[in-house]
VEXDREN-2710 file (C-alpha; in Angstrom, 1 decimal):
% VEXDREN-2710
k/r/px/py/pz
1/UNK/0.1/-0.2/0.1
2/UNK/1.5/3.3/-0.9
3/UNK/3.1/5.6/1.9
4/UNK/0.9/8.4/1.4
5/UNK/-2.3/6.5/2.4
6/UNK/-0.3/5.7/5.8
7/UNK/0.7/9.3/6.5
8/UNK/-1.0/11.9/8.8
9/UNK/-3.2/9.5/10.8
10/UNK/-4.3/12.1/13.3
11/UNK/-6.4/14.6/11.8
12/UNK/-8.2/14.9/8.4
13/UNK/-9.0/18.4/6.9
14/UNK/-10.6/19.6/3.7
15/UNK/-8.6/19.9/0.5
16/UNK/-5.6/21.8/0.2
17/UNK/-2.5/22.1/2.5
18/UNK/-2.0/22.9/6.0
19/UNK/-1.1/26.4/7.3
20/UNK/1.4/27.0/10.0
21/UNK/0.6/28.2/13.4
22/UNK/2.2/31.5/12.8
23/UNK/0.2/31.9/9.7
24/UNK/-3.1/30.9/11.7
25/UNK/-2.3/33.4/14.5
26/UNK/-1.7/36.0/11.7
27/UNK/-5.1/35.3/10.1
28/UNK/-6.9/35.7/13.5
29/UNK/-5.3/39.3/14.0
30/UNK/-7.9/42.1/13.4
31/UNK/-8.3/42.8/9.6
32/UNK/-9.2/46.4/8.7
33/UNK/-11.8/46.9/5.7
34/UNK/-9.6/47.7/2.6
35/UNK/-9.2/51.0/1.3
36/UNK/-10.0/51.3/-2.2
37/UNK/-8.8/47.5/-2.6
38/UNK/-10.2/44.1/-3.1
39/UNK/-11.8/42.1/-0.3
40/UNK/-9.7/39.8/1.6
41/UNK/-10.8/36.5/2.7
42/UNK/-9.7/37.2/6.3
43/UNK/-11.7/40.2/6.5
44/UNK/-14.8/38.7/5.2
45/UNK/-14.6/35.8/7.6
46/UNK/-14.0/37.9/10.6
47/UNK/-16.8/40.1/9.8
48/UNK/-19.1/37.1/9.4
49/UNK/-18.0/35.8/13.0
50/UNK/-18.5/39.4/14.4
51/UNK/-21.9/39.4/13.0
52/UNK/-22.7/36.0/14.1
53/UNK/-23.2/34.8/10.7
54/UNK/-20.2/32.3/10.9
55/UNK/-19.1/30.2/14.0
56/UNK/-15.5/30.4/15.4
57/UNK/-15.1/26.8/14.6
58/UNK/-16.0/27.2/11.1
59/UNK/-13.5/30.4/10.7
60/UNK/-10.8/28.0/11.9
61/UNK/-11.8/25.6/9.0
62/UNK/-11.3/28.4/6.5
63/UNK/-8.1/29.5/8.3
64/UNK/-6.7/25.9/8.3
65/UNK/-6.7/26.1/4.5
66/UNK/-3.8/27.6/2.6
67/UNK/-4.3/29.1/-0.8
68/UNK/-7.9/29.4/-0.6
69/UNK/-8.3/32.6/-2.2
70/UNK/-6.8/31.2/-5.4
71/UNK/-10.0/29.5/-5.9
72/UNK/-11.7/32.8/-6.3
73/UNK/-13.8/35.5/-4.7
74/UNK/-14.0/35.3/-0.9
75/UNK/-18.0/35.2/-1.2
76/UNK/-17.7/32.3/-3.7
77/UNK/-14.9/30.5/-1.5
78/UNK/-17.1/30.6/1.5
79/UNK/-20.5/29.8/-0.4
80/UNK/-18.7/26.7/-1.8
81/UNK/-17.8/25.4/1.7
82/UNK/-21.6/25.2/2.4
83/UNK/-21.4/26.5/6.2
84/UNK/-24.6/27.5/8.1
85/UNK/-25.5/30.4/10.5
86/UNK/-25.0/29.3/14.2
87/UNK/-28.4/30.4/15.3
88/UNK/-31.3/28.0/15.7
89/UNK/-32.3/28.9/11.9
90/UNK/-29.1/27.2/10.6
91/UNK/-29.6/29.0/7.5
92/UNK/-27.2/27.7/4.6
93/UNK/-24.7/30.4/3.7
94/UNK/-25.0/30.2/0.0
95/UNK/-23.8/32.6/-2.7
96/UNK/-27.0/34.9/-2.8
97/UNK/-27.4/35.1/1.1
98/UNK/-23.4/36.0/1.7
99/UNK/-23.9/38.6/-1.2
100/UNK/-27.0/40.0/0.5
101/UNK/-24.9/40.2/3.7
102/UNK/-22.1/41.9/2.0
103/UNK/-24.7/44.5/0.3
104/UNK/-25.8/45.5/3.9
105/UNK/-22.2/45.5/5.4
106/UNK/-21.2/48.1/2.9
107/UNK/-24.7/49.8/2.9
108/UNK/-25.1/49.3/-0.9
109/UNK/-28.4/48.0/-2.7
110/UNK/-28.3/44.3/-3.3
111/UNK/-29.0/43.2/-6.8
112/UNK/-29.7/39.9/-8.2
113/UNK/-28.8/40.0/-11.9
114/UNK/-31.7/39.0/-14.1
115/UNK/-30.2/38.7/-17.6
116/UNK/-33.5/38.9/-19.2
117/UNK/-33.9/42.4/-18.1
118/UNK/-30.5/43.6/-19.2
119/UNK/-30.2/45.3/-22.6
120/UNK/-26.8/44.2/-23.1
121/UNK/-26.9/45.6/-26.8
122/UNK/-26.5/48.9/-24.7
123/UNK/-24.5/48.1/-21.3
124/UNK/-21.5/46.6/-23.3
125/UNK/-20.9/50.1/-24.8
126/UNK/-20.4/51.6/-21.3
127/UNK/-16.9/50.2/-20.8
128/UNK/-14.7/47.6/-22.4
129/UNK/-14.6/43.9/-21.5
130/UNK/-11.1/44.1/-20.3
131/UNK/-12.0/46.9/-18.0
132/UNK/-15.1/45.5/-16.6
133/UNK/-13.4/42.1/-15.9
134/UNK/-10.2/44.2/-14.1
135/UNK/-12.6/46.2/-11.9
136/UNK/-14.9/43.1/-11.2
137/UNK/-18.1/45.3/-12.3
138/UNK/-20.6/44.9/-14.9
139/UNK/-23.0/47.7/-16.2
140/UNK/-26.4/46.2/-16.1
141/UNK/-28.8/49.3/-16.9
142/UNK/-28.1/52.5/-18.9
143/UNK/-30.5/55.3/-18.0
144/UNK/-31.2/58.8/-19.2
145/UNK/-28.9/60.2/-16.6
146/UNK/-27.7/57.3/-14.6
147/UNK/-25.7/54.0/-15.4
148/UNK/-26.3/51.2/-12.9
149/UNK/-23.2/48.9/-12.4
150/UNK/-23.0/45.7/-10.3
151/UNK/-20.0/45.0/-8.3
152/UNK/-18.7/42.1/-6.2
153/UNK/-15.6/44.4/-4.8
154/UNK/-17.3/47.3/-3.1
155/UNK/-14.2/48.6/-1.7
156/UNK/-12.8/49.0/-5.2
157/UNK/-14.4/52.2/-6.4
158/UNK/-11.6/54.2/-8.0
159/UNK/-13.4/53.5/-11.5
160/UNK/-16.5/55.5/-10.5
161/UNK/-15.2/58.7/-11.1
162/UNK/-13.6/57.7/-14.4
163/UNK/-16.9/56.2/-15.7
164/UNK/-19.0/59.3/-14.5
165/UNK/-16.4/61.5/-16.4
166/UNK/-16.5/59.8/-19.8
167/UNK/-20.2/58.9/-19.8
168/UNK/-21.6/62.3/-18.2
169/UNK/-23.9/60.2/-16.1
170/UNK/-24.1/59.3/-12.5
171/UNK/-23.1/55.9/-11.5
172/UNK/-25.4/53.9/-9.0
173/UNK/-23.6/50.9/-7.6
174/UNK/-25.1/47.7/-6.5
175/UNK/-23.6/44.6/-5.0
176/UNK/-24.2/41.3/-7.0
177/UNK/-22.5/37.9/-6.4
178/UNK/-19.2/37.5/-8.0
179/UNK/-20.2/34.4/-10.0
180/UNK/-22.9/36.1/-11.9
181/UNK/-20.8/39.1/-12.5
182/UNK/-18.0/37.0/-14.0
183/UNK/-20.3/34.8/-16.0
184/UNK/-22.4/37.6/-17.5
185/UNK/-19.3/39.9/-18.2
186/UNK/-18.2/37.0/-20.3
187/UNK/-21.3/36.4/-22.2
188/UNK/-22.3/39.8/-22.7
189/UNK/-19.3/41.0/-24.3
190/UNK/-18.7/37.7/-26.0
191/UNK/-22.1/37.8/-27.7
192/UNK/-21.9/41.4/-28.6
193/UNK/-18.4/40.7/-30.0
194/UNK/-19.6/37.6/-32.1
195/UNK/-22.6/39.7/-33.5
196/UNK/-20.3/42.6/-34.7
197/UNK/-17.8/39.9/-36.2
198/UNK/-20.9/38.5/-38.2
199/UNK/-21.9/41.5/-39.1
200/UNK/-18.9/42.5/-40.6
201/UNK/-19.5/40.0/-43.5
202/UNK/-22.7/42.0/-44.3
203/UNK/-23.2/45.6/-44.8
204/UNK/-23.8/48.7/-42.4
205/UNK/-25.9/50.4/-44.9
206/UNK/-29.4/50.8/-44.5
207/UNK/-31.7/48.5/-46.3
208/UNK/-33.9/50.0/-48.9
209/UNK/-35.6/47.1/-50.4
210/UNK/-36.3/43.4/-50.2
211/UNK/-33.5/42.6/-52.9
212/UNK/-31.1/44.2/-50.3
213/UNK/-32.4/42.2/-47.6
214/UNK/-31.8/38.8/-49.4
215/UNK/-28.5/39.9/-50.7
216/UNK/-27.4/40.7/-47.3
217/UNK/-28.6/37.3/-46.0
218/UNK/-26.5/35.7/-48.5
219/UNK/-23.2/37.3/-47.4
220/UNK/-23.2/35.8/-43.8
221/UNK/-22.9/32.3/-43.9
222/UNK/-24.6/29.6/-41.3
223/UNK/-21.1/28.1/-40.8
224/UNK/-19.6/31.4/-40.0
225/UNK/-17.8/30.8/-36.6
226/UNK/-19.4/34.0/-35.2
227/UNK/-22.9/32.6/-36.2
228/UNK/-22.2/29.2/-34.7
229/UNK/-21.0/31.0/-31.4
230/UNK/-24.3/33.1/-31.4
231/UNK/-26.7/30.2/-31.9
232/UNK/-24.9/27.9/-29.3
233/UNK/-25.0/30.7/-26.9
234/UNK/-28.7/31.2/-27.4
235/UNK/-29.4/27.5/-27.0
236/UNK/-27.4/27.3/-23.8
237/UNK/-28.9/30.6/-22.4
238/UNK/-32.4/29.3/-23.0
239/UNK/-31.8/26.0/-21.2
240/UNK/-30.3/28.0/-18.2
241/UNK/-33.4/30.2/-18.2
242/UNK/-35.6/27.2/-18.6
243/UNK/-37.3/28.6/-21.6
244/UNK/-40.0/26.6/-23.1
245/UNK/-39.4/28.0/-26.8
246/UNK/-37.1/30.3/-28.6
247/UNK/-38.7/33.2/-30.9
248/UNK/-36.6/34.6/-33.7
249/UNK/-38.3/37.5/-35.5
250/UNK/-36.6/38.9/-38.5
251/UNK/-37.5/42.6/-39.0
252/UNK/-36.0/45.1/-41.4
253/UNK/-34.1/47.1/-38.9
254/UNK/-33.1/44.8/-36.2
255/UNK/-34.0/41.1/-35.8
256/UNK/-35.5/40.1/-32.3
257/UNK/-34.7/37.1/-30.2
258/UNK/-37.3/36.2/-27.5
259/UNK/-37.8/33.3/-25.0
260/UNK/-40.8/32.1/-23.6
261/UNK/-40.6/31.6/-19.9
262/UNK/-43.5/30.5/-17.8
263/UNK/-45.9/31.5/-20.6
264/UNK/-44.5/35.2/-21.0
265/UNK/-42.3/36.3/-24.0
266/UNK/-39.1/37.9/-22.9
267/UNK/-36.9/40.0/-25.4
268/UNK/-33.3/38.7/-25.1
269/UNK/-31.3/40.3/-27.8
270/UNK/-31.5/42.2/-31.2
271/UNK/-29.2/41.4/-34.0
272/UNK/-28.8/42.8/-37.4
273/UNK/-31.1/41.3/-40.2
274/UNK/-28.3/39.6/-41.9
275/UNK/-27.0/37.9/-38.8
276/UNK/-30.5/36.9/-38.1
277/UNK/-30.9/35.1/-41.5
278/UNK/-27.7/33.3/-41.1
279/UNK/-28.8/32.2/-37.4
280/UNK/-32.0/31.0/-38.9
281/UNK/-30.0/28.8/-41.5
282/UNK/-27.9/27.6/-38.9
283/UNK/-30.5/26.4/-36.9
284/UNK/-32.1/24.4/-39.9
285/UNK/-28.7/22.8/-40.3
286/UNK/-28.7/21.5/-36.9
287/UNK/-32.4/20.5/-37.2
288/UNK/-31.4/18.7/-40.5
289/UNK/-34.2/21.0/-42.3
290/UNK/-32.0/22.3/-44.9
291/UNK/-32.8/20.0/-48.2
292/UNK/-29.3/21.4/-49.7
293/UNK/-27.4/19.7/-47.0
294/UNK/-25.4/16.7/-48.2
295/UNK/-26.8/13.5/-46.7
296/UNK/-23.8/11.9/-44.4
297/UNK/-24.3/8.4/-45.5
298/UNK/-23.7/9.3/-49.1
299/UNK/-20.1/11.3/-48.6
300/UNK/-16.8/9.8/-48.8
301/UNK/-14.6/9.2/-45.7
302/UNK/-12.5/12.3/-46.0
303/UNK/-15.6/14.5/-46.2
304/UNK/-17.2/12.9/-43.2
305/UNK/-13.8/13.4/-41.2
306/UNK/-13.9/17.1/-42.3
307/UNK/-17.5/17.4/-41.1
308/UNK/-17.0/15.6/-37.9
309/UNK/-14.0/17.7/-37.2
310/UNK/-15.8/21.1/-37.9
311/UNK/-18.4/20.1/-35.7
312/UNK/-15.8/19.3/-32.8
313/UNK/-13.7/22.3/-33.2
314/UNK/-16.4/24.6/-32.0
315/UNK/-16.6/22.7/-28.7
316/UNK/-12.7/23.5/-28.1
317/UNK/-13.5/27.2/-27.8
318/UNK/-16.5/26.9/-25.4
319/UNK/-16.1/28.3/-22.1
320/UNK/-16.5/25.6/-19.4
321/UNK/-17.0/26.0/-15.6
322/UNK/-13.6/25.6/-13.5
323/UNK/-14.1/21.9/-12.8
324/UNK/-13.9/18.4/-14.5
325/UNK/-15.8/20.0/-17.5
326/UNK/-12.3/21.6/-18.5
327/UNK/-11.1/18.1/-19.5
328/UNK/-13.9/17.9/-22.1
329/UNK/-12.0/20.3/-24.5
330/UNK/-8.9/19.0/-23.5
331/UNK/-9.9/15.5/-24.8
332/UNK/-11.4/16.8/-27.9
333/UNK/-8.2/19.0/-28.6
334/UNK/-6.0/16.2/-28.3
335/UNK/-8.3/14.0/-30.6
336/UNK/-8.3/16.5/-33.0
337/UNK/-4.6/17.3/-33.2
338/UNK/-4.2/13.8/-33.9
339/UNK/-6.6/13.8/-36.8
340/UNK/-4.9/16.5/-38.5
341/UNK/-1.3/16.2/-37.8
342/UNK/-0.2/18.4/-40.7
343/UNK/-2.7/21.3/-40.2
344/UNK/-3.7/23.1/-36.8
345/UNK/-2.3/20.4/-34.5
346/UNK/0.1/22.4/-32.6
347/UNK/-2.3/25.2/-31.9
348/UNK/-4.9/22.5/-30.8
349/UNK/-2.3/20.8/-28.7
350/UNK/-1.3/24.1/-27.2
351/UNK/-4.7/25.0/-26.2
352/UNK/-5.2/21.8/-24.6
353/UNK/-2.1/22.1/-22.5
354/UNK/-3.0/25.7/-21.4
355/UNK/-6.5/24.3/-20.3
356/UNK/-4.9/21.3/-18.7
357/UNK/-2.2/23.2/-16.7
358/UNK/-5.0/25.5/-15.4
359/UNK/-7.2/22.3/-14.5
360/UNK/-4.1/20.9/-12.5
361/UNK/-4.4/23.5/-9.7
362/UNK/-7.2/21.5/-8.5
363/UNK/-5.2/18.4/-8.0
364/UNK/-5.2/17.2/-4.3
365/UNK/-3.5/13.6/-4.3
366/UNK/-4.1/10.1/-4.6
367/UNK/-4.9/10.7/-8.2
368/UNK/-8.1/12.7/-7.1
369/UNK/-9.2/16.3/-7.7
370/UNK/-11.1/18.9/-5.9
371/UNK/-14.3/19.3/-8.4
372/UNK/-16.1/22.4/-7.7
373/UNK/-18.6/23.4/-6.6
374/UNK/-19.1/20.2/-4.4
375/UNK/-15.6/19.2/-3.5
376/UNK/-14.5/15.4/-3.3
377/UNK/-16.4/12.7/-4.4
378/UNK/-16.8/9.8/-6.8
379/UNK/-16.6/11.8/-10.0
380/UNK/-13.1/11.2/-9.7
381/UNK/-13.6/7.5/-10.6
382/UNK/-16.2/7.6/-13.3
383/UNK/-15.4/10.9/-15.0
384/UNK/-12.0/12.5/-14.2
385/UNK/-9.7/9.5/-14.4
386/UNK/-11.8/8.2/-17.3
387/UNK/-10.9/11.4/-19.1
388/UNK/-7.3/11.2/-18.2
389/UNK/-7.3/7.7/-19.5
390/UNK/-8.4/8.8/-23.0
391/UNK/-6.1/11.9/-23.3
392/UNK/-3.4/9.4/-22.4
393/UNK/-4.4/6.8/-25.0
394/UNK/-4.9/9.2/-27.9
395/UNK/-1.9/11.1/-27.2
396/UNK/0.9/9.3/-25.0
397/UNK/3.2/12.3/-25.0
398/UNK/0.8/14.9/-23.5
399/UNK/1.9/15.2/-19.8
400/UNK/2.4/11.7/-19.3
401/UNK/4.2/11.7/-16.0
402/UNK/1.3/13.5/-14.5
403/UNK/-1.5/11.6/-16.0
404/UNK/0.0/8.1/-15.8
405/UNK/0.9/8.7/-12.0
406/UNK/-2.7/10.0/-11.5
407/UNK/-4.5/6.9/-13.1
408/UNK/-2.4/4.5/-10.9
409/UNK/-2.8/6.5/-7.9
410/UNK/-6.4/6.9/-8.4
411/UNK/-6.8/2.9/-9.0
412/UNK/-5.0/2.4/-5.7
413/UNK/-7.4/4.4/-3.8
414/UNK/-10.3/3.3/-5.7
415/UNK/-9.8/-0.5/-4.9
416/UNK/-10.2/0.5/-1.2
417/UNK/-13.6/1.7/-1.7
418/UNK/-15.0/-1.5/-3.4
419/UNK/-16.3/-4.5/-1.7
420/UNK/-18.6/-7.4/-2.6
421/UNK/-21.1/-5.5/-0.2
422/UNK/-21.2/-2.5/-2.3
423/UNK/-19.5/1.0/-2.1
424/UNK/-19.6/3.8/0.5
425/UNK/-21.3/6.0/-2.1
426/UNK/-21.7/9.8/-1.6
427/UNK/-21.9/12.7/-3.8
428/UNK/-23.8/13.4/-7.0
429/UNK/-24.5/11.5/-9.8
430/UNK/-25.0/8.5/-8.1
431/UNK/-26.9/6.8/-11.0
432/UNK/-23.0/6.4/-12.6
433/UNK/-22.4/3.6/-10.1
434/UNK/-21.3/0.9/-12.0
435/UNK/-18.3/2.8/-13.5
436/UNK/-16.8/3.1/-10.2
437/UNK/-14.2/0.4/-11.3
438/UNK/-13.0/2.7/-14.2
439/UNK/-9.6/3.8/-12.5
440/UNK/-8.6/0.1/-12.1
441/UNK/-9.4/-0.9/-15.5
442/UNK/-7.7/2.3/-17.0
443/UNK/-4.6/1.3/-15.0
444/UNK/-4.4/-2.1/-16.6
445/UNK/-4.4/-0.5/-20.1
446/UNK/-1.4/1.6/-19.4
447/UNK/1.6/0.1/-21.1
448/UNK/3.9/0.5/-17.7
449/UNK/1.3/-0.5/-15.4
450/UNK/2.0/-2.8/-12.8
451/UNK/-1.6/-3.0/-11.4
452/UNK/-2.6/-6.6/-11.0
453/UNK/-5.4/-7.3/-13.7
454/UNK/-6.8/-9.9/-11.4
455/UNK/-7.8/-7.3/-9.0
456/UNK/-9.4/-5.0/-11.7
457/UNK/-11.2/-8.0/-13.0
458/UNK/-12.6/-8.6/-9.5
459/UNK/-13.6/-5.1/-9.0
460/UNK/-15.5/-5.1/-12.2
461/UNK/-17.5/-8.3/-11.6
462/UNK/-18.6/-7.7/-8.0
463/UNK/-19.7/-4.3/-8.9
464/UNK/-21.9/-5.4/-11.8
465/UNK/-23.1/-8.5/-9.7
466/UNK/-24.0/-6.5/-6.8
467/UNK/-26.1/-3.9/-8.8
468/UNK/-27.6/-6.4/-11.2
469/UNK/-28.8/-8.3/-7.9
470/UNK/-30.3/-5.3/-6.5
471/UNK/-32.6/-4.5/-9.5
472/UNK/-30.3/-1.8/-10.9
473/UNK/-31.2/-3.1/-14.3
474/UNK/-34.8/-2.6/-15.9
475/UNK/-35.7/-3.7/-19.5
476/UNK/-31.9/-3.9/-20.4
477/UNK/-31.0/-0.4/-19.2
478/UNK/-29.7/1.0/-16.0
479/UNK/-31.9/2.6/-13.7
480/UNK/-32.1/6.2/-12.9
481/UNK/-31.2/5.9/-9.1
482/UNK/-29.0/3.7/-6.9
483/UNK/-30.8/0.5/-7.2
484/UNK/-34.3/1.2/-8.5
485/UNK/-35.1/4.5/-10.3
486/UNK/-35.5/7.1/-7.5
487/UNK/-36.0/10.9/-8.7
488/UNK/-35.1/12.1/-5.2
489/UNK/-31.4/11.6/-6.1
490/UNK/-31.4/12.7/-9.7
491/UNK/-29.5/15.8/-10.3
492/UNK/-31.1/18.9/-12.3
493/UNK/-28.6/18.0/-15.5
494/UNK/-29.5/14.2/-15.4
495/UNK/-31.5/12.9/-18.2
496/UNK/-32.9/9.6/-19.5
497/UNK/-29.4/8.5/-20.8
498/UNK/-27.3/10.0/-18.1
499/UNK/-27.2/6.7/-16.1
500/UNK/-25.3/5.2/-19.0
501/UNK/-22.4/6.7/-17.8
502/UNK/-22.3/3.7/-15.7
503/UNK/-21.1/1.8/-18.9
504/UNK/-17.9/3.4/-19.0
505/UNK/-16.5/0.4/-17.0
506/UNK/-17.5/-2.1/-19.8
507/UNK/-16.0/0.3/-22.2
508/UNK/-12.6/-0.1/-20.7
509/UNK/-13.0/-3.6/-20.2
510/UNK/-13.8/-4.3/-24.0
511/UNK/-10.6/-2.3/-24.9
512/UNK/-8.6/-5.3/-24.1
513/UNK/-8.6/-7.4/-27.4
514/UNK/-9.8/-11.0/-27.5
515/UNK/-6.9/-13.4/-26.3
516/UNK/-5.7/-10.6/-23.7
517/UNK/-4.6/-11.7/-20.4
518/UNK/-7.4/-9.8/-19.1
519/UNK/-10.2/-12.3/-20.2
520/UNK/-8.0/-15.2/-18.5
521/UNK/-6.6/-13.8/-15.5
522/UNK/-7.9/-15.2/-12.4
523/UNK/-9.4/-12.9/-10.1
524/UNK/-7.5/-11.5/-7.2
525/UNK/-9.2/-10.4/-3.9
526/UNK/-9.7/-6.8/-3.2
527/UNK/-8.1/-5.1/0.0
528/UNK/-11.3/-5.5/2.1
529/UNK/-11.4/-9.2/1.4
530/UNK/-7.8/-9.6/2.7
531/UNK/-7.5/-7.5/5.8
532/UNK/-8.9/-4.6/8.0
533/UNK/-7.3/-1.3/7.0
534/UNK/-7.7/2.5/7.8
535/UNK/-6.5/5.2/5.4
536/UNK/-6.0/8.8/6.6
537/UNK/-6.3/10.8/3.2
538/UNK/-5.8/14.3/4.8
539/UNK/-5.8/16.1/1.2
540/UNK/-9.4/14.9/0.6
541/UNK/-10.5/15.2/4.1
542/UNK/-11.4/11.5/4.4
543/UNK/-10.7/8.6/6.8
544/UNK/-11.8/5.2/4.8
545/UNK/-11.9/2.0/7.0
546/UNK/-12.3/-1.4/5.6
547/UNK/-13.4/-4.4/8.1
548/UNK/-12.6/-7.6/6.5
549/UNK/-15.1/-9.7/8.4
550/UNK/-18.0/-7.9/7.3
551/UNK/-16.9/-6.4/3.9
552/UNK/-18.0/-2.9/5.3
553/UNK/-16.2/-0.1/4.0
554/UNK/-16.8/3.5/5.6
555/UNK/-15.8/6.8/4.6
556/UNK/-15.6/9.4/7.6
557/UNK/-15.4/12.9/7.0
558/UNK/-14.2/14.7/10.3
559/UNK/-15.4/18.1/9.4
560/UNK/-18.8/17.1/9.2
561/UNK/-20.4/17.2/12.7
562/UNK/-23.2/14.4/12.5
563/UNK/-24.9/12.0/10.1
564/UNK/-27.5/13.0/8.0
565/UNK/-30.5/10.9/7.6
566/UNK/-33.2/12.8/6.1
567/UNK/-33.8/12.7/2.2
568/UNK/-36.0/15.3/0.7
569/UNK/-39.1/13.8/-1.3
570/UNK/-39.7/14.0/-4.9
571/UNK/-43.3/15.9/-4.4
572/UNK/-46.0/15.5/-7.0
573/UNK/-45.8/19.5/-7.5
574/UNK/-42.1/18.8/-8.7
575/UNK/-43.5/16.1/-11.1
576/UNK/-46.5/18.3/-12.2
577/UNK/-44.1/21.0/-13.0
578/UNK/-41.7/18.8/-14.6
579/UNK/-44.4/17.4/-16.8
580/UNK/-46.1/20.6/-17.7
581/UNK/-43.0/22.9/-17.9
582/UNK/-40.6/20.3/-19.4
583/UNK/-38.1/21.3/-17.2
584/UNK/-36.0/19.4/-14.5
585/UNK/-37.1/20.1/-11.1
586/UNK/-35.7/17.6/-8.4
587/UNK/-34.8/18.1/-4.5
588/UNK/-31.1/19.1/-4.0
589/UNK/-30.7/16.6/-1.1
590/UNK/-27.0/18.3/-0.8
591/UNK/-26.9/17.7/2.8
592/UNK/-27.3/13.9/2.7
593/UNK/-24.9/13.8/-0.3
594/UNK/-22.1/15.8/1.1
595/UNK/-22.6/16.7/4.8
596/UNK/-23.0/13.4/6.6
597/UNK/-20.2/12.4/8.8
598/UNK/-20.3/8.8/7.5
599/UNK/-20.8/7.0/4.3
600/UNK/-21.0/3.1/4.5
601/UNK/-21.0/0.4/2.0
602/UNK/-23.3/-1.6/4.3
603/UNK/-26.0/1.3/4.6
604/UNK/-25.6/3.6/1.4
605/UNK/-27.5/6.9/2.0
606/UNK/-29.7/6.6/-1.1
607/UNK/-31.4/3.7/0.7
608/UNK/-32.4/5.9/3.6
609/UNK/-36.2/6.1/4.0
END
């Protein structure tokens, strides 16, 4: 067993490294409010404690972790730690509640940014994207004599005078949460930039007749990269806003994009008529409505590769959340680089390296990563290690030392989480449960791996036998639950086919060709079948115990004060709203997924009544 699993046996803490005692003492020193500067984490924590919004014990948890601020704004950092107020109400200190507290603290109005109420064709002209990003601000309304600007850095106000001088208008500051400001700054300015880029293909002259309108539409192509970005954004935006339908309304002066939300039409954006025509054509292409589009089955292999590559290339440029999603464009870029070694491969490979280096900041140890916003969970098995394997399989020269070591360490840890009696499941996406053996199977496919093949076979066999025996297969498909289908535990992003991520363990098994030793190797016992063990995983904030006699495996999370046994139900009102509005609406159940002190293979939380 690796030495890192045996170290630091006395205490387990949340992800990241310990801070020395002098540093903790300095952190406890009274922090002064910043003077025209950014909010320090120490100051925010101390003010929350002083206002009795945060307990001293929870503040110690923050100060016990170094480099927390590198993960983002103090409000975002604290929201991700899922603290609760120490009073009887035990309110969850989420992003909005902490932002409201901050607004009240600095005596500025609180504002939740509703993008449907922002005319971002006007607000993006107030200042440049670089300026807004640098100051952590976002204009959200432009009035006759006033500009409303959202900020998450209330003490950083040197920009106010500059904007007032340039615009000749008064600036009204409001406080909004940092995640929304960062997200909408990127989205508003990027969309405006794409519309301007697409417009360049047309004309800026007024349209005097129908012939000019038709001619303008033909100048902007549906496959123009700007148009692709605009349509992709609108589709994603409509999904985020839970719109039931999208209206594209061509007009002579400006085309209008509207969303219907809860039965009401909301104007979202205006675009030039030529761009609107190209957007409509793009949607027809996506829906295979254009009769002039070549039928895929009749085109040659070279042309097919070109079509596939063009389709995938757009994904490499999409902005992803700062978590495991960052690996998607990495995998795609690596594949496309291998498909076109003489073309843009260097550019794609460099893009993948840049994104991957940024993602590595979330690496903890044992082959596992901190996955925002939830933290550490089994996503490391069925998603992160799986993606790392495919990057290495496609391009063995891509960061090989780190990726190979991460896969082998992940396999070593994961084998201690599998028992003939189940797994100590916790966290989200539990319907992927049959893919937990992925790290062990990935390790056997590495050229240099010394991981026992028989042990990987054993893990695959007992996991699938366990779940099949417990009614996890219905009509030849995996259920949307842990055993049987259970909507209480479905995530908002889970669809009908989501549970088939559980097939990833079989995908890697069938990567072994016929006649490979994988298919004839005798099964080797897993660690829990051989002996008792106790692993102190300080970087994960876990202790893992295996008990040979009972086969039980227990994850203990010392920072969680008590066990959680209550699951919120999937109500009939949720079912009705999902049925009629056709949008996912499920209970969060975050507490039982992440905040329980113990998770056991013998009594997994999904089976709690």
